[in-house]
C-alpha positions as CSV (number, residue, x, y, z in Angstrom):
1,M,0.0,0.0,0.0
2,A,2.8,2.4,0.9
3,M,4.7,1.6,-2.3
4,A,1.6,2.2,-4.3
5,L,1.2,5.7,-2.7
6,V,4.8,6.5,-3.5
7,L,4.4,5.5,-7.1
8,A,1.2,7.4,-7.4
9,G,3.0,10.5,-6.0
10,V,5.8,10.1,-8.5
11,N,3.5,9.7,-11.5
12,N,1.5,12.7,-10.4
13,T,4.6,14.8,-10.1
14,V,5.8,13.7,-13.5
15,A,2.4,14.4,-15.0
16,Q,2.3,17.9,-13.6
17,T,5.7,18.8,-15.0
18,E,5.0,17.6,-18.5
19,G,5.3,20.4,-21.1
20,M,7.0,22.8,-18.7
21,S,10.0,24.8,-19.8
22,E,13.2,24.4,-17.9
23,D,12.7,27.6,-16.0
24,E,9.2,26.6,-15.0
25,L,10.4,23.1,-14.1
26,F,13.2,24.4,-11.8
27,G,10.7,26.9,-10.3
28,R,8.4,24.0,-9.5
29,A,11.2,22.0,-8.0
30,M,12.1,24.9,-5.7
31,E,8.5,25.3,-4.8
32,Y,8.3,21.7,-3.7
33,F,11.6,22.1,-1.8
34,N,10.5,25.2,0.1
35,S,7.3,23.5,1.0
36,S,9.2,20.6,2.5
37,K,8.1,18.2,-0.3
38,Y,11.6,16.9,-0.7
39,H,10.7,13.7,-2.5
40,E,8.8,15.6,-5.2
41,A,11.6,18.1,-5.5
42,L,14.1,15.3,-5.8
43,I,12.3,13.8,-8.8
44,I,12.5,17.0,-10.7
45,F,16.1,17.7,-9.7
46,Q,17.0,14.2,-10.9
47,K,15.6,15.1,-14.3
48,F,17.9,18.1,-14.4
49,D,20.8,16.0,-13.3
50,K,20.5,13.8,-16.3
51,K,20.8,16.8,-18.6
52,Y,23.2,18.9,-16.5
53,A,25.3,16.2,-14.8
54,L,28.1,18.5,-13.8
55,N,25.9,21.2,-12.2
56,N,27.1,21.5,-8.6
57,R,24.0,23.4,-7.4
58,I,21.6,20.6,-8.7
59,H,23.7,18.0,-6.9
60,A,23.7,20.1,-3.8
61,Y,19.9,20.4,-3.8
62,M,19.6,16.7,-4.4
63,G,21.9,16.2,-1.4
64,L,19.7,18.4,0.7
65,C,16.6,16.5,-0.3
66,H,18.3,13.2,0.7
67,Y,19.3,14.8,4.0
68,Y,15.8,16.0,4.9
69,E,14.5,12.5,3.9
70,W,17.0,10.9,6.3
71,N,18.9,9.2,3.5
72,Y,22.2,10.2,5.1
73,E,24.6,8.0,3.0
74,Q,23.3,9.4,-0.2
75,A,23.3,12.9,1.2
76,C,27.0,12.5,2.1
77,K,27.9,11.1,-1.3
78,L,26.3,14.1,-3.2
79,L,27.3,16.9,-0.8
80,D,30.9,15.6,-0.4
81,E,31.3,15.7,-4.2
82,V,30.2,19.3,-4.6
83,I,31.6,21.0,-1.5
84,P,35.1,21.4,-2.9
85,N,33.7,23.2,-5.9
86,I,31.4,25.7,-4.3
87,G,33.9,28.3,-3.0
88,G,32.3,31.0,-5.2
89,Y,28.8,30.6,-3.8
90,A,27.4,33.0,-1.3
91,P,28.6,32.4,2.3
92,H,25.2,31.5,3.8
93,E,24.3,29.2,0.9
94,R,27.6,27.3,1.6
95,S,26.8,27.2,5.3
96,I,23.6,25.3,4.5
97,Y,25.4,22.7,2.5
98,Y,28.2,22.4,5.1
99,Y,25.6,21.9,7.9
100,A,23.6,19.3,6.0
101,A,26.8,17.3,5.1
102,A,28.1,17.6,8.7
103,E,24.8,16.4,10.2
104,S,24.7,13.5,7.7
105,H,28.1,12.3,8.7
106,F,27.3,12.9,12.4
107,N,24.2,10.7,12.1
108,L,26.4,8.0,10.5
109,Q,28.7,8.3,13.5
110,Q,31.5,9.6,11.2
111,Y,32.5,12.2,13.8
112,E,35.9,13.3,12.3
113,Q,34.4,14.2,9.0
114,A,31.5,15.9,10.7
115,D,33.8,17.9,12.9
116,T,35.6,19.3,9.8
117,L,32.4,20.3,8.1
118,Y,31.0,22.0,11.2
119,Q,34.2,24.0,11.5
120,M,33.8,25.0,7.8
121,M,30.2,26.1,8.6
122,L,31.4,28.3,11.5
123,G,33.4,30.4,9.1
124,V,30.4,31.4,6.9
125,C,27.2,31.1,8.9
126,Y,25.3,33.7,10.9
127,N,25.9,34.1,14.6
128,T,22.5,32.8,15.4
129,E,23.5,29.5,13.7
130,K,26.9,29.0,15.4
131,A,25.4,27.6,18.6
132,D,24.3,24.4,16.8
133,A,27.7,23.9,15.2
134,Y,29.6,24.3,18.5
135,Y,27.1,22.0,20.2
136,R,27.8,19.2,17.6
137,I,31.5,19.8,17.6
138,G,31.5,19.4,21.4
139,F,29.9,15.9,21.0
140,C,32.4,15.0,18.2
141,N,35.2,15.8,20.6
142,M,33.5,14.1,23.5
143,F,33.1,10.8,21.6
144,A,36.8,11.0,20.7
145,E,37.5,11.6,24.5
146,K,39.1,15.0,23.8
147,W,37.7,16.4,27.0
148,K,39.3,19.8,26.9
149,A,38.2,20.5,23.4
150,A,34.7,19.2,24.2
151,K,34.4,21.5,27.2
152,D,35.6,24.5,25.2
153,N,33.1,23.9,22.4
154,F,30.2,23.3,24.8
155,E,31.0,26.6,26.5
156,Q,31.0,28.3,23.1
157,A,27.6,26.7,22.4
158,L,26.2,27.8,25.7
159,E,27.4,31.3,25.2
160,H,25.8,31.6,21.7
161,Y,22.5,30.0,22.8
162,E,22.2,32.3,25.8
163,R,23.1,35.4,23.7
164,Y,21.3,34.7,20.4
165,R,18.7,32.0,21.0
166,N,17.7,32.1,24.6
167,T,14.1,31.0,23.8
168,P,11.8,28.8,25.9
169,D,12.1,25.8,23.5
170,L,15.9,25.7,24.0
171,Q,16.0,25.9,27.8
172,A,16.3,22.1,28.1
173,R,19.4,22.2,25.8
174,I,20.9,25.1,27.7
175,A,20.5,23.2,31.0
176,Q,22.0,20.1,29.3
177,L,25.0,22.1,28.2
178,R,25.7,23.2,31.8
179,K,25.8,19.6,32.9
180,M,27.9,18.5,29.9
181,I,30.5,21.2,30.7
182,S,30.6,20.1,34.4
183,G,31.1,16.5,33.3
184,C,33.9,17.5,30.9
185,E,35.6,19.6,33.6
186,K,35.8,16.5,35.8
187,Q,37.3,14.4,33.0
188,V,39.9,17.2,32.3
189,E,40.9,17.1,36.0
190,I,41.3,13.3,35.9
191,E,43.5,13.7,32.8
192,V,45.6,16.4,34.5
193,R,46.2,14.1,37.5
194,Q,47.1,11.2,35.3
195,E,49.5,13.3,33.3
196,R,51.2,14.5,36.4
197,Q,51.5,11.0,37.8
198,Q,53.0,9.8,34.5
199,Q,55.5,12.7,34.6
200,I,56.5,11.7,38.2
201,E,56.9,8.0,37.2
202,Q,59.1,9.0,34.2
203,L,61.2,11.2,36.5
204,M,61.6,8.3,39.0
205,R,62.6,5.9,36.3
206,L,65.2,8.4,35.0
207,L,66.6,8.9,38.5
208,L,66.8,5.2,39.1
209,K,68.6,4.7,35.8
210,L,71.2,7.4,36.6
211,T,71.7,5.9,40.1
212,K,72.4,2.5,38.6
213,K,74.8,4.0,36.1
214,N,76.8,5.8,38.8
215,K,77.1,2.6,40.9
216,T,78.3,0.7,37.9
217,N,81.0,3.3,37.1
218,R,82.3,3.3,40.7
219,A,82.4,-0.5,41.2
220,P,85.9,-2.2,41.2
221,E,86.8,-3.8,37.8
222,L,88.0,-7.2,38.6
223,N,88.0,-8.8,35.2
224,G,91.8,-8.6,34.4
225,Q,92.0,-4.9,35.2
226,H,94.8,-3.4,37.4
227,I,94.0,-2.9,41.0
228,E,96.2,-0.7,43.1
229,Q,97.9,-2.4,46.0
230,P,98.1,-0.8,49.5
231,Q,101.3,1.1,50.2
232,G,104.1,-0.7,52.0
233,Q,103.4,-4.2,50.6
234,P,105.3,-6.0,47.9
235,V,104.0,-5.9,44.4
236,G,104.5,-9.6,43.7
237,N,101.7,-12.0,44.2
238,T,103.8,-14.8,45.8
239,A,106.8,-15.1,48.2
240,T,109.1,-16.1,45.3
241,E,108.1,-13.2,43.2
242,G,108.8,-10.9,46.1
243,T,112.3,-12.3,46.6
244,E,113.1,-11.9,42.9
245,N,112.2,-8.2,43.1
246,I,114.6,-7.8,46.1
247,G,117.6,-9.0,44.0
248,P,120.9,-11.0,44.7
249,A,121.9,-8.9,47.7
250,A,119.0,-10.0,50.0
251,E,120.1,-10.3,53.6
252,T,120.0,-13.5,55.7
253,P,118.4,-13.5,59.1
254,S,121.9,-13.0,60.6
255,G,122.3,-9.7,59.0
256,Q,124.8,-10.8,56.3
257,S,124.1,-11.2,52.7
258,E,124.1,-14.7,51.3
259,T,126.9,-13.7,48.9
260,G,129.1,-12.3,51.6
261,S,128.9,-15.4,53.8
262,H,129.9,-17.7,50.9
263,D,133.0,-15.6,50.2
264,A,134.1,-15.7,53.8
265,D,133.9,-19.5,53.9
266,E,136.2,-19.7,50.8
267,E,138.8,-17.4,52.4
268,T,138.9,-19.6,55.6
269,H,139.4,-22.7,53.6
270,H,142.4,-21.3,51.6
271,G,144.0,-20.0,54.8
272,N,144.1,-23.4,56.3
């Protein structure tokens, strides 16, 4: 039944546009678009797209139709194609395309792409529209656990809502933002403490490393290295080595040298 109604709507739209000039046809498409009849507008835009395949504005409007119809993947495909080529368009027109593309990526949980597009929107949109962009950027940062950036953008959103759009229908969002900011502040404090703890641990590891290095440099080197002997002791390692160092004139316990005693014995023998 639903499919039959869709087909009937398509056929009715096609029938109503038969015989129209291109200007009339485009006017009808814009009329549908401005009346939030995005499906009917898309049918006409697709007819133009077949003839003017490289027209960026037609593709952009088709992307908007898909966005308003919640066809986010198709909206991203069309808008991402044309956005690099619309630098000459009026700033506010570009801001509409940036926002629709950003919202489409956001709803597909593609937060990095969404963040970039919201930032582009901020450069060309009205002040009254910036609050929504800051609000979404805050969530993009929060989902990426960039708590400081999230807090800053939520604060910007709160400031712009309170200044430019402080209406009864947005009081719930303003109250929500205050809670979000408080939550982000707590996360920032946790990150600061963790960072300080990591710095202390790194410093302690460095000091321990330096202490071990100093101990190693001061330790005796016993593996074949020279070790100074205490003063007053022979250099030789054994008793024999010590005697060799003394030389042939070493004294006997009686006070005479071994050489002198031997010569005296020989003189006594010849005298006899």
